[in-house]
N, C-alpha and C positions, 0 to 999 in steps of 0.2 A: 284560833280556828272558830269560822264560821258557820250555827247551825240552821241547818238545810231546812224549807218549814217539809210538812210531810207532803208527800203528792207529787213532790218538784223532781224526782226519779221516777214516778211510771209515767209523764208527763214532756221527761227531756223523754226515753225508749223510744215513744210513739209518734213524737216528733220526728223522729232518727229514725222512723223505721221500717218505709222505702230504702233506705241511704244499708243499712244493715243488714236485711234482705239482700241486697245487688253485691254487699260485698258477701256472705254467706256461701251465695250461690255461684260466685264466683272465684270461689277456692277456699275462702277465710272460715274452715270447719270449725276449728278451735278457738273456745268462744273465750280463752285468757289474749291469743291474740286478737279476737273483734276489737273486745271489749280495748288495748289498748289501742287499737288502729281507730277505733268512736272518740277511745275522751284524747286522741290525738287533735284528732283535723276536725272535732266536731265542739269540741268540751265539753265535753260532759261531766256531770262535780256530782253522782249516780256512786255508790260503790261496787266490788263487782259480782260482791253477792245475789245483792239487789240486780241487777244488769246479769246472771245467771238464773234467776227464779224465772226472769221473765223471757231472756235468751229458750227457754229452754220445754214454757209452756208458749208461745207463741209461734215461732220459729223451727225448734227444733220436731215439738209434734207436730207440724203442720206437714212437714219434710213431706213428700209420698215415698222419697228413694228408702229412709224411715223408717219402716211403721211399728208397730208392739208388739203384734204377734209376729215379725223374723226378729226380731229382739228375744222374744219369749222364745221362740224354737230355739237361737240361740243357744239364752241360755239353761237351756231346757238338756239340748245335746250337752253340752259343753261338764256338765253335772251328771249325766249320762259315761261320760266317757274318766270325768274321777273314778265314779264309783266301781265301771269296770279294772282301769290300771287297780286302786282300792284291794281289788279279789284278787291280781291277780299281784298283784307284790305281796302281798302274806302266804300264800304258797311254800311251804316252804322246798330247798335247791338241795339235791342230795348230791351230794359227789362220787364217783364209782375210783378209787387208790384199790389199784390191783400192788400188792407186795406178795414174793414170794412167786413161785410156782406151783402152790397149793389148788391142786385140780382144777386150774385158771376157775378162781373165786374170785368175790373182789372184796377186797378184805373189810370186814365189819369190826367197827374197834367195840361195839354192845358185846360183843359175844366172850364168854371168858377163855375158850379153845380159842388159846397165842399158841401159837409155837415159837420157842425157845431159841432157832433157828431163823427165826423173823425176827427179834429184835437187834438193834445195833447194834 
């Protein structure tokens, strides 16, 4: 396996930056797919990890469609919704079971007043 010199990946990325941006704005918004396409067509030798670091820093963060403020707002809204769901889920669910016709009151299993007629 040939060892790649330091900085070669960065040079490869920036020499193909125009190509990568064109493909990104054409619809290849998933970094892995864009990396595979660039590797196939432009014969780059850099790793996906290094490519994704440069992709996030120089292309995704510069995209005006997705600003960091919008992402942080969406994350905070999501966390608020999750907290609300947790509060709702912790509330006890009470079922009313009517047994017998004893003054039309629901059956409460925690009382000691059990009528022998109600036992099956």
